[in-house]
C-alpha positions in Angstrom: 9.6 -1.8 -5.7 6.1 -0.9 -6.8 3.6 -1.2 -4.0 0.7 -3.5 -4.7 -2.3 -2.4 -2.6 -5.3 -3.9 -4.3 -6.3 -6.1 -1.4 -9.5 -5.1 0.4 -10.0 -4.2 4.1 -13.3 -3.8 6.0 -13.5 -3.2 9.8 -16.7 -2.6 11.8 -17.7 -1.6 15.4 -21.2 -0.7 16.3 -24.5 -2.3 17.1 -25.1 -4.3 14.0 -24.0 -7.9 13.3 -20.4 -7.4 12.4 -20.0 -10.4 10.1 -22.9 -9.3 8.0 -21.5 -5.8 7.6 -18.0 -7.1 6.8 -19.2 -9.8 4.2 -21.3 -7.1 2.5 -18.3 -4.8 2.5 -15.9 -7.4 1.1 -18.3 -8.1 -1.7 -18.2 -4.5 -2.7 -14.4 -4.7 -2.8 -14.3 -7.8 -5.1 -13.4 -5.5 -8.1 -10.0 -5.1 -6.5 -9.1 -8.7 -7.3 -8.3 -11.4 -4.7 -7.4 -15.1 -4.3 -8.3 -15.6 -0.6 -10.4 -13.9 2.1 -11.1 -14.0 5.8 -12.9 -12.6 8.8 -12.4 -12.2 12.5 -14.9 -11.3 15.2 -14.5 -10.8 18.9 -16.9 -12.4 21.4 -16.4 -12.8 25.2 -12.7 -11.9 24.9 -12.0 -14.6 22.3 -11.2 -13.9 18.7 -12.9 -16.2 16.2 -11.5 -16.4 12.7 -12.6 -18.0 9.4 -10.7 -17.8 6.2 -10.4 -19.6 2.9 -8.7 -19.7 -0.5 -11.2 -18.7 -3.2 -14.4 -16.7 -3.3 -16.2 -14.6 -0.7 -19.3 -16.7 -1.2 -17.4 -19.7 0.2 -16.5 -17.7 3.3 -20.1 -16.5 3.7 -21.3 -20.1 3.5 -19.0 -21.0 6.4 -19.4 -18.3 8.9 -22.7 -19.5 10.4 -20.9 -20.9 13.4 -19.1 -17.7 14.1 -20.6 -16.1 17.3 -22.8 -13.0 17.1 -20.6 -9.9 17.6 -20.6 -6.2 17.1 -16.9 -5.8 16.2 -14.8 -7.5 13.6 -12.4 -7.2 10.7 -12.3 -8.7 7.2 -9.9 -8.9 4.2 -9.6 -10.0 0.6 -6.0 -10.8 -0.3 -4.2 -10.8 -3.6 -1.0 -12.8 -3.1 2.1 -10.8 -4.0 4.8 -11.8 -1.5 3.8 -15.4 -0.6 1.8 -18.3 -2.1 -1.9 -18.7 -2.0 -2.8 -20.8 1.1 -5.4 -20.6 3.9 -2.5 -20.0 6.3 -1.4 -16.9 4.3 -4.9 -15.5 4.1 -5.8 -12.6 6.4 -6.6 -11.9 9.2 -3.4 -13.1 10.9 -2.5 -13.4 14.5 0.4 -13.5 17.1 1.6 -16.3 19.4 -1.0 -15.4 22.1 -3.9 -15.4 19.6 -5.1 -12.1 21.3 -4.4 -10.1 18.1 -6.0 -10.3 14.7 -4.8 -8.0 12.0 -5.4 -7.3 8.3 -3.0 -5.4 6.1 -2.7 -3.9 2.6 0.8 -3.0 1.3 4.3 -4.4 1.5 6.7 -4.3 4.5 10.1 -4.1 2.9 12.2 -5.0 5.9 10.2 -8.1 6.7 13.2 -10.5 6.8 15.1 -8.4 9.2 12.2 -8.0 11.6 11.1 -11.7 11.3 14.6 -12.9 12.2 14.7 -10.6 15.2 11.3 -11.9 16.4 12.2 -15.5 15.9 15.4 -15.0 18.0 13.1 -13.8 20.7 11.0 -17.0 20.5 8.1 -16.0 18.3 6.6 -18.7 16.1 5.1 -17.8 12.8 2.1 -19.5 11.2 2.4 -17.9 7.7 4.9 -16.7 5.2 3.4 -13.2 5.0 5.0 -9.9 5.9 1.7 -9.0 7.7 2.2 -11.5 10.5 5.4 -9.6 11.5 3.2 -6.7 12.7 1.1 -8.9 14.9 4.2 -10.3 16.6 5.8 -6.9 16.9 2.8 -5.6 18.8 2.9 -8.7 21.0 6.6 -8.2 21.8 6.2 -4.5 22.6 3.2 -5.3 24.9 5.6 -6.9 27.4 6.5 -3.4 28.5 3.8 -1.1 27.0 0.0 -0.8 26.7 -1.6 -1.8 23.4 -1.7 1.6 21.9 1.9 2.4 22.6 2.9 -1.1 21.4 1.0 -0.5 18.1 2.8 2.8 17.5 6.2 1.5 18.4 5.7 -1.4 16.0 4.7 1.0 13.2 7.9 3.0 13.7 10.0 -0.1 12.8 8.3 -0.7 9.5 9.7 0.2 6.1 7.3 0.2 3.1 3.6 0.7 2.7 0.7 -0.3 4.9 -2.9 0.0 5.8 -3.6 -1.8 9.1 -6.7 -2.6 11.0 -6.1 -4.5 14.3 -8.4 -6.2 16.7 -7.2 -7.1 20.3 -9.1 -9.3 22.7 -8.1 -7.2 25.7 -9.7 -4.2 24.1 -13.1 -5.4 22.9 -14.5 -1.8 22.4 -12.1 -0.5 19.8 -10.1 -1.1 16.5 -6.6 0.1 15.9 -5.8 1.6 12.5 -2.8 2.9 10.7 -2.1 4.2 7.2 1.0 4.9 5.0 0.9 4.9 1.2 -2.2 2.7 1.1 -5.7 4.1 1.3 -8.0 3.9 4.3 -11.2 5.7 5.0 -13.3 5.9 8.2 -17.0 6.1 8.1 -18.7 7.8 11.0 -22.2 6.5 11.5 -24.9 6.6 14.3 -23.3 4.5 17.1 -21.1 2.7 14.6 -17.9 3.1 12.7 -16.7 1.4 9.6 -13.2 1.5 8.1 -12.4 0.3 4.6 -10.0 0.5 1.7 -12.4 2.8 -0.2 -15.8 4.3 0.3 -17.8 1.5 -1.3 -18.3 -0.6 1.9 -19.0 2.6 3.9 -21.7 4.3 1.8 -24.6 2.0 2.8 -24.2 3.1 6.4 -23.0 6.8 6.3 -21.9 9.6 4.1 -19.6 11.2 6.7 -16.1 10.0 6.2 -12.5 10.8 7.2 -9.7 10.2 4.7 -6.7 9.2 6.7 -3.3 10.7 5.8 0.1 9.0 5.7 1.4 8.2 9.2 -2.0 8.6 10.8 -2.8 6.3 13.6 -6.5 6.1 14.6 -8.5 4.3 17.3 -12.2 4.0 16.7 -15.0 3.0 19.0 -18.6 2.8 18.1 -19.3 6.4 19.0 -15.9 8.0 19.3 -12.5 8.2 17.5 -9.1 9.7 17.9 -6.3 10.3 15.4 -2.6 11.0 16.1 0.6 10.7 14.2 3.7 8.5 14.9 5.0 11.2 17.2 1.8 10.7 19.3 0.6 14.2 18.6 -3.2 14.4 18.3 -4.6 15.5 14.9 -7.9 16.9 13.7 -8.9 15.5 10.3 -11.7 17.0 8.3 -15.0 15.1 8.1 -16.0 14.9 4.4 -19.6 14.5 3.3 -19.8 12.0 0.4 -21.7 13.3 -2.5 -22.3 10.0 -4.3 -25.3 7.7 -3.9 -25.6 3.9 -3.6 -26.6 3.5 -7.2 -23.1 4.9 -8.2 -21.5 1.8 -6.7 -24.0 -0.8 -8.0 -23.9 -2.5 -11.3 -27.6 -1.8 -12.0 -28.8 -3.8 -15.0 -25.3 -4.2 -16.4 -23.4 -7.5 -16.4 -20.3 -6.0 -14.9 -18.9 -2.6 -13.7 -16.7 -2.0 -16.7 -19.6 -2.2 -19.1 -21.6 0.2 -16.8 -18.8 2.7 -16.8 -18.3 2.5 -20.5 -21.9 3.7 -20.9 -21.4 6.4 -18.3 -18.6 8.0 -20.3 -20.8 10.5 -22.3 -22.1 11.9 -19.0 -18.7 12.1 -17.3 -16.9 13.7 -20.3 -19.7 16.3 -20.5 -19.4 17.0 -16.8 -15.6 17.3 -17.1 -16.2 20.2 -19.6 -19.5 21.7 -18.3 -18.7 24.2 -15.7 -15.1 24.8 -16.8 -15.9 26.3 -20.1 -16.6 30.1 -20.3 -18.7 30.2 -23.4 -18.7 34.0 -23.5 -15.0 34.4 -23.4 -14.4 31.1 -25.3 -12.0 30.1 -22.6 -11.3 27.3 -20.0 -11.3 27.9 -16.3 -9.1 25.9 -13.9 -9.3 27.7 -10.6 -7.3 25.0 -8.7 -4.0 25.2 -10.6 -2.5 27.7 -8.2 -0.1 29.0 -10.8 0.0 32.7 -11.7 0.5 33.9 -15.3 4.3 34.4 -14.9 4.7 30.8 -13.5 2.8 29.4 -16.4 4.9 31.4 -18.9 8.1 30.2 -17.2 7.3 26.5 -17.9 10.0 25.1 -20.2 9.2 21.4 -20.0 6.3 19.2 -18.8 6.7 15.8 -17.2 3.6 13.6 -17.1 3.7 10.7 -14.7 1.3 7.9 -13.7 0.8 4.1 -13.6 -1.4 1.8 -15.5 -4.4 3.5 -17.2 -3.1 6.9 -16.0 0.2 6.3 -17.7 -1.7 5.6 -21.0 -3.6 8.9 -20.5 -0.2 10.6 -20.0 0.9 9.3 -23.5 -2.1 10.9 -25.0 -1.6 14.1 -23.0 1.9 14.4 -24.3 0.7 14.9 -27.9 -1.9 17.5 -26.8 0.6 19.5 -24.8 3.2 19.6 -27.6 0.6 20.3 -30.3 -1.4 22.9 -28.5 1.1 24.8 -26.4 4.4 23.9 -28.1 6.2 22.9 -24.9 8.4 19.8 -24.8 6.7 17.1 -22.8 7.9 13.7 -21.7 6.0 10.7 -20.1 7.5 8.8 -17.1 6.2 5.6 -15.6 6.0 6.6 -11.9 7.4 3.3 -10.6 10.6 3.9 -12.6 10.8 7.7 -12.1 11.2 7.4 -8.4 14.3 5.1 -8.6 16.6 7.2 -10.8 18.0 10.6 -11.1 15.3 12.5 -13.0 17.5 15.6 -13.7 14.7 18.1 -12.9 15.4 21.8 -13.1 13.9 25.2 -12.9 11.2 25.6 -15.5 10.0 22.0 -15.2 6.4 21.2 -14.3 5.4 17.7 -13.1 1.8 16.6 -13.7 0.7 13.5 -11.8 -2.3 11.5 -13.0 -4.2 9.0 -10.8 -7.8 7.8 -10.4 -7.6 7.1 -6.7 -5.1 9.8 -5.8 -3.4 7.1 -3.6 -1.1 5.4 -6.1 2.1 4.9 -4.1 4.6 5.2 -6.9 3.0 8.4 -8.2 3.0 9.9 -4.7 6.7 9.1 -4.5 7.3 10.8 -7.9 5.7 13.9 -6.5 8.0 13.8 -3.5 11.0 13.4 -5.7 10.0 16.4 -7.8 9.6 18.5 -4.7 13.2 17.8 -3.8 14.1 19.8 -6.9 11.6 22.6 -5.9 9.7 21.8 -9.1 6.0 22.8 -9.3 3.6 19.8 -9.2 0.0 19.5 -10.4 -2.4 16.6 -9.9 -5.2 15.4 -12.1 -7.2 13.0 -9.9 -10.7 11.6 -9.5 -10.8 11.3 -5.7 -11.4 14.4 -3.6 -9.2 14.8 -0.5 -6.8 12.0 -1.7 -3.1 12.0 -0.8 -2.0 13.3 -4.3 -4.6 16.1 -4.1 -3.2 17.2 -0.8 0.5 16.9 -1.8 0.6 18.8 -5.1 0.7 22.6 -5.5 -2.5 22.6 -7.4 -4.6 20.6 -9.9 -7.8 19.5 -11.3 -10.5 17.0 -10.1 -12.1 14.8 -12.7 -15.4 14.3 -10.9 -16.0 11.1 -12.9 -17.8 9.4 -10.1 -16.9 6.2 -8.4 -14.7 4.0 -10.6 -15.0 0.3 -9.8 -13.6 -1.2 -13.0 -9.8 -1.6 -12.7 -9.4 -0.4 -16.3 -10.6 3.1 -15.1 -12.6 3.7 -18.3 -14.3 6.9 -17.2 -11.1 8.3 -15.7 -9.1 7.7 -18.9 -11.6 9.7 -21.0 -12.0 12.4 -18.4 -8.2 12.7 -18.2 -8.1 13.3 -21.9 -10.7 16.0 -21.8 -9.3 17.9 -18.8 
């Protein structure tokens, strides 16, 4: 199954009006596509939720009667596993209505878990896999605190997820978890914001933490902690974003794709600029982490990716075979991971991804590593999962890519 993770998540805790920050953030995630949206805020130990089918503007027009609050979560949903209804829109809750949760990804063992919970008396309000997580936390809280219940619930899940959870008994924190679906935490001045990508974060801070798979985080307005599913505490690097707000705005263009088409001359030039040694007439790729002998030993190249990246792979195949005379094949990552790829010594897997978080491409890298095959990544997002997993690779530095067609990334992939 290919994981669909285009839904948008925004969570906020701080001193600003949460619903304003969340609505602004959701608007910045519209490019991901959605058919419903929602928001929850916590006030006086009560969670207040608004959601609707349709546009964010409709939601914004109807949140006037939500109470003022400094903590909340929001979501834009693209229906993949259940129909488009207000009940299926996020955030979703448990029986006690003390939990509100948003989720990107797919829980593969949802039917098994749902049946188990229904046998224990839980009543579901939606058809979504996401609601299972809320009820699991509620069930585990009968004998555990909230944090332990959250972690125990995560351990039962199979599939991909990015969760942000609000609990009325803990009004000073948000609970966060990530596996095969991107999440970034922005560290501000007495405020924290968590989102699917950096676009909602950038107006408030440039200090971010990219969560890794199986990370579990708890954020307060001026503090945070990160651990893994084994409950071992982890230190994650704080990254300083180098982009500015104008990179994520449309400017005078009608839409993002048109803006990014016009940005291609600059991004292609930058892909070349500091990698070309004009004196030696040579290209420099310092991040490949392959010595001369390892490069000479390459007998076959496998290019893999999804969507636009897959099309870039098709173009790359011609270049590799023409310029270096090495057999090259292109694999769609979502199919590669489900068959016996027959990899062997002398193979090199090159994974292409704009976000560096494409779940099927990540799985293809993991599959290649089982065969002890060297892996390289060509990605646009610094510190992304693919960038961390591969032996080496190249960053595109094409800037923030909002258009789903990944125009800038495609041409930068070609040039790199």
